N, C-alpha and C positions, 0 to 999 in steps of 0.2 A: 425636642422628642422629633420634630420634623426632620432636624438637622441629621440627627441619629439615624433615623429611617431611610433617609438619602444614602448616608454612607453604605448602611446595611442592602440597599437595592445595588449601588454600585458595586458589591464585593461580589452579591449573585449572580450579577451580570457577566463578572470577569470569569468565576468559575463555569458558569453556563457556557460562554464563549470558549474557554481552555479545555471544554469535552468537545469540542468539534475536531475531527479528524480527516481532511481531504484528503483524497485520490483512493484507489480500488483498495480493498481488503484482500488479502490473499486467500487462493484458492489452488490448491495442487492440480497443475493441468493432468491428463491422464495420458499413459504411456503404454504403448504397444506390449501387451504382457499375453503370453500365449497360453492355453487352458493347460496344457499340459507339454512336459519333453517330447522332441521327437524321441530321444535315446532312453527316456527312464521318464515313471510317473512324476506327475507335479501339480500343485493347487497354488490357488492365486493367494495373496497375504499382505500384508501390510510391513512396511519395514522395521525391523529391530535392531538397527546397527550398533547400538550402545552396548549390546551384550558382549560378556569375555567370551573369546575365542578358545583360551586355553592354549595348552602345549599341544595343538594339532599334530606337530612334526614327531612327535612320541609314538605315532600308529607304526614308523619304522624300525622301533626297538632298537635304535642305535644311540647309547650313552654319550659316545663323542658328538653326534648331532644335536643332541638335547643340551650338551654343555655350551657348543657353538652358538645356536639358538637364545640363549640367555644371557649369550653379550651383546646381542643387537641392541636391547635397548639401553645398555650402557655406553657403547663406544660406538655405533654406527651415528656417523657425522651426518648424513642426510636425514636421519632420524632427530639429530639433536637439531638441525634446522626448522625442520616441521614442528617442533616442539615450540622452539621460539618464537614462528611465525603465528603459532597459535595463543603465546601468551601476550603477544603486541594484540591479537583481535581481541581477546578479554580487555586489555587496558584501554582500547579503542573505545567499546563499549561503557568502559568507566567515563572516559571523556564525554561522551553522550549523553550520559544520565546526568552530570553535574548542570546541563543548560537548564533543568527542569528548577533550578533551585536560583536563588538570589545571588549577586556578589556583595561582597563587603570589604572595604577599604579602611585603615586606620592610618591617619597622618598625624604628625608632628612635626613643627617648624620651628627655630629659633635665627633671629636675624638682628644683626647690629651694623649699621650704616653711619655715614657721615655725608654731607652735602655743604658747599662752600668751603672757604678760608684759602690761606695761601701765604704767601711772604710778603713784608714790608719793604718798598724798593728803598726807602732812605735809611733804615735803621738794620733792615734784615730780619728785625724779631719776626718769631711764627704768629700765626693770627689762628684763631681755633673757629671752624666751621659749625653747622649744628649737626650733633651727635643724637641719632634715636635709635630704638630698638624695637622690636616687635617678638612676639609668641604666640603660636597657635597649636592647638590640637581640634582636631575633625573625624567624624567618621562619617564615609559615605557609603551608600547604596545602591544597587539599581538593579530591576529585574525587566526581563521582555516575557510576559506571557506568553505560554504557548497557544495561542488562540486557534490556530488551525492546523493544530499537530504536527507541525516541522518538525519538532524535536521529537515527538513520539514516533512519527515515522523513522529519522534517523536512527533511533535508537531500535527501532524494529528491525534496520536494516542492517545493523552494526552486529545484533544478536545473531541474525541470520549469518551474516558473515563469519561471525566466531563459530559458530555451529557446522559450518563447510571447513571452517579451519581445522576443526576437531575431527570430521570426515578426512580432511587431507592428512592429518597426522596419523588416525588410523589407517589410511590407504600406503601410508609411506613405510608402517611398520609392517602391514602384510606383505607389502611387494619386498622388504628386505629379508623377510622370512621365507618368503616362497622363492626368491633367488637364491637364498643362501640352501634352503633345502635341494634346489635342484642341482645347484654346482657342486653340493657334496656327494650325492647320488649319483653323477655323472663321472665326478671323481674316484670314486670305488669302484665305479664300472671300469675303469681305467686302470685299476689295478686287478680286475679280472683278466682284461685284456692282455696285459703286459703279463700275466701267470699263463695264460693260454699261449703267446708267443714265444714267451720263454721256452716253454716246453715243446712247440713246434721247432724252435731252433735246436734242441738238444737232439730232438727226433731226425731231423734234417743235416745235423752234424755228424751223426752215428750212421747215417746213409750216406754222406758224401766219403764217409771213410773207408764204407764199403765198395762202395762205387768205385773209388781210386785204386783200391785190390784189386777189384774187379778187371779194371782198364790194365793193371800193371801184368796180370797174371793171362790176358789177351782175350777175355770174355766179355769184354765192354769196350766203346768205342770213348773216342773223346768227346764225342756229343752228350753221351751221358753223363759224364764229370761235369761237361760245363753248364749242363741241366741242372745240375743237383747243386752244382756252386751259385748261381742263378737264384735258386729257390730258396736256399740259406740265405743268401744275403738279402732277399727281399723280407723274408720273414724278419731277419735281424732290422731291417729299415721301417718294419711295420712296428718294431718293439719300440725304438727310437721315436719314432712320431707319438706313440701314446704318450711315453716319458714326457714330451714337450707338450701336450696336450692336459696331462695331469697336473706339471708345474702351473700351467696356466689358470687351471681351475683353483690350486692351492693358491695363488697370489688373488684371484679375485675373492675368496673366503677370506683372506686377510685385510683386505680393503672393507669386507661389509662389516667385519667387526672390530674397524677401527685401529688395525694393527699395521705397522710399515713389512710387505711381503718378505724380507731379509729377516726378520725376527718372527717367522711365524712358518710351522710346517707340520704336517700330518704323515704319521707314518703310516706305511702301507700296512693291509692286513688281509687274512685269507678269510675273512668272514665274508658271508654271502648276504646281502640285503634281500629279503622277499619281497616280492610285489604285494602292497596291500590289498585287500579284499575292498571295495567301497561299496557301500549297501546302494541296491540297484534304484530303490524310489528315497532320493534324498528328503528330508523336512522341510518344507519351503523356506524357514528361517537362515537355513544356509546361503541362502541367494538375497531373501530379503534383507539380511544386516551389511550388506557389502558397502564398504564405507565409501568408495566411489560414488556409488547411486546416491548415498543419503547428502554428500556432499554438494551433489550436481543439484539435490532438489533445493537446497537450503540456498543456493547459490540464486534459484529462480525467487526464492523470498526475498532475500536481500534486493533484488533487480526489482521487484514489485513496491518494496516500501521506497526505493529513490524517486517512483512515479509519484507518489504522495507529496515527497518532499520538494519536488521540480512544481507541482500543481500549487503548493502552498507559496510560493513566490508570486502568485497573481494576489494575494491578499496582504495588507497592510501590516506592519509591524509597529508595536506600541508599546514603550519603553517608560518604565517608571522608576524615577531616582527622587533619593531625598538625602539631604546635607544637617548635620547637627555638629557643632563645636563651640571652641572659645576662641577670642583673639583680644590680644591687649597688650600694650607697651611696656609693662613690668610682669615679672612672674607672681608676685603678690596681687595681681589684679585677673591674673588668668583665670583662676576657680570663681570670679565674684558672679553674681546675677547678670548683672551690666555687661560683661564681657560674653555672652552666650549668643549664638545665633543659630538659624534653621533653614530649611529652604525644602520644598519640595514639588516636584513638577513631573509632567509626562511627555514623552515627544512621540508623535504618531509619523512614519515615514511610509510612502505608497509612489511606486514605480507607476506613472501615466505614459511614458511612451519608451519602449527599448527598442523599437525596429523588430520587433518578431522574436526578441533573445528568449524570453521565456516559454515560450510555445515551441521554439525548437528544442529548448531543454528537455519538456514534456515529451516530445515526440521520438526525442533522444533516448532517454530513460525507457520508452515503451519499446523502442527497436532492442534495446539491451537486454530486456526481458523475452523479447520473442526468440533472441538468441540462444538464451539461456534456457528458453523451452526447448530448443531444437537440439539443443547439447545434452539435456538432462534425457531425452526420448534416445538420442543415439546412444550415451552411456547404457540406459539401459539395453538396446538391442545388441550392442557390444558385449554384455555381460552374459545374455543368453546364446551369444555365439560363441564366446570362450567355454561355456560349460558344455554346450553340443559336441565342440570341436576334443573336449578331453573326454568326453562320454563315448564317441566314436573312436576316439584312439584307442583308449582302454577295452573296450571291444573287440575288435579288429586286432590288434596287437596279441590280445588274448589268444585269438584264434589263429594267430600268424605262428605263435610262439609253441603251438602244440604241433603244427605242421613239424616245424624244425627241428622239433626237441631229439628226433630220431636220426638226423643226420652225422655222420663220423667226419667228414672231412672237414679241412681246417676252413676253408671258406664258411661251409655251413656251420661250424660251430661258432665263428666269430660272427656271423650274421644272428645267430641265437644269442650271442651275448649282448650286441646292439640292440636286438629286439628289447631284450629284457630292461637295457637302458632305457631304450623309449617308454617302455611300460612304467617305469619307475619315476621318470621325469613327468610323464603325462599324469601320474597318479597326485604327486605335488603341484602339478599346474590345476588338476581338477579343483582340489582343496582349497587353492588362493583364489580360482572363479567363483566357487560357492561361498567366499567370504570366510573361511577358516576351518576349523574343526567341528566335532559335534561331540555330543557327551555320549559315553558308551551304552546307555541303554537304548541308546536310537540304531545300534548296530543290531545286527542278526545275531541269532543264538551262539553262533560257529566262531571261531577263534577270529581275532580281528584282523590277522596276519595270513596270508595265504603259506601255508607250510611248502615251502619250494625244499623239496631233498635234494640234496649233490647229484648230480648227472650221472646216471650209474653206467655210463660208457667212456670210454678213452675217444676222443676223436681222433688220435693217431693211432693207426695198425703197427703192430712190432715189426723192427725191421727183419728182412730175410735173412734166414739163415744161411751162412756159409760155412766152407770149411777152410778157408784161406786163414792163415797165420801170419802173413808177412805184415809188417808195418805200414801205416798209411803213407 
């Protein structure tokens, strides 16, 4: 009874020791969060980066953009790399958790050997030595109890790292979606500019024909012809440059969806994409769920756990081990009672001098944590900067577009198209900066899309009337 009580006491002591966890417990540091947006209303909230962002690009009401965005998850290679990194992080967690349990080995061996023996020098007859056989089976187990929480802190850090990897995956997906939307919108605006320049070139071609006729009739000089020719060539050059830019956006979109540019094309269209109406007061969840902020916060948690792992190195490691098996010279005796053997023991290791190596490792872990805290706060600041930048761009560009909407010259019409392009790109960047889309119930009761009617003016005046009938 005394021996049994002693064994229970030892077991209770081991369990008590295994409940100890050294190192600091994690508490999320504060970050600079404003009470409200400078450009729009705001409220403080908690990160909820795990919610579904949905097909936020559908706000542009473009079926081709919808189809392209759906291919991001299927074919984008950067996203596939991020998914593989996340899976790797999950398996690292599984490896760390295995440290809580003992290891068990099974062994079996059979051996036959001869000692001595040789040949006679007088007769050359063979002489046998001593031949022996041995057989054994055994099972061995070892376990290092997590007395000071080293394994628990390792698992804690690996879990946080895996969560950070999940945030990186979500960031990669959102970045690819936002980049594709931006490239596609700019490609469509290049289509509008190309139509504008082609129309201008047609007008300037007719104007050049009239000017040449006037020159031949003596009512215009050569400088007028040269000026008309230069105006036409400049417009044609602008159309060519827009075509080059459009091709580059098309190539970029091909790479984003995992296709070689030579095997991908987007046909031009005359459809105009309207600038979406962004709700003036975004729900706080749109920024709270930004995956880059969540990933940065999880990196802090992982770094904090590594401090505990480094502190645990100051404490001794105790390893429990045991063996059980059988050993015999013949197979028929291998399972006999007399062939059995067992052993049980423990091993304690304590480093007593390391010239400050462990202290340096603790200080290093604390420095890494401080670095991650600074990176987290900078990530939050950058997120607010991006949202404020795009809110300001949407507000200022919307005002500017009203000013240039009534202009009729080519340069002003081109400016109007460029400004609308900037507004579209800013809207996509704003949605990305806010962490994705939103539910339709959060939008105002009016239409999601600003109904932009086609321009009701022609940017080019009709060519002057003249009665000349001579050929150009």
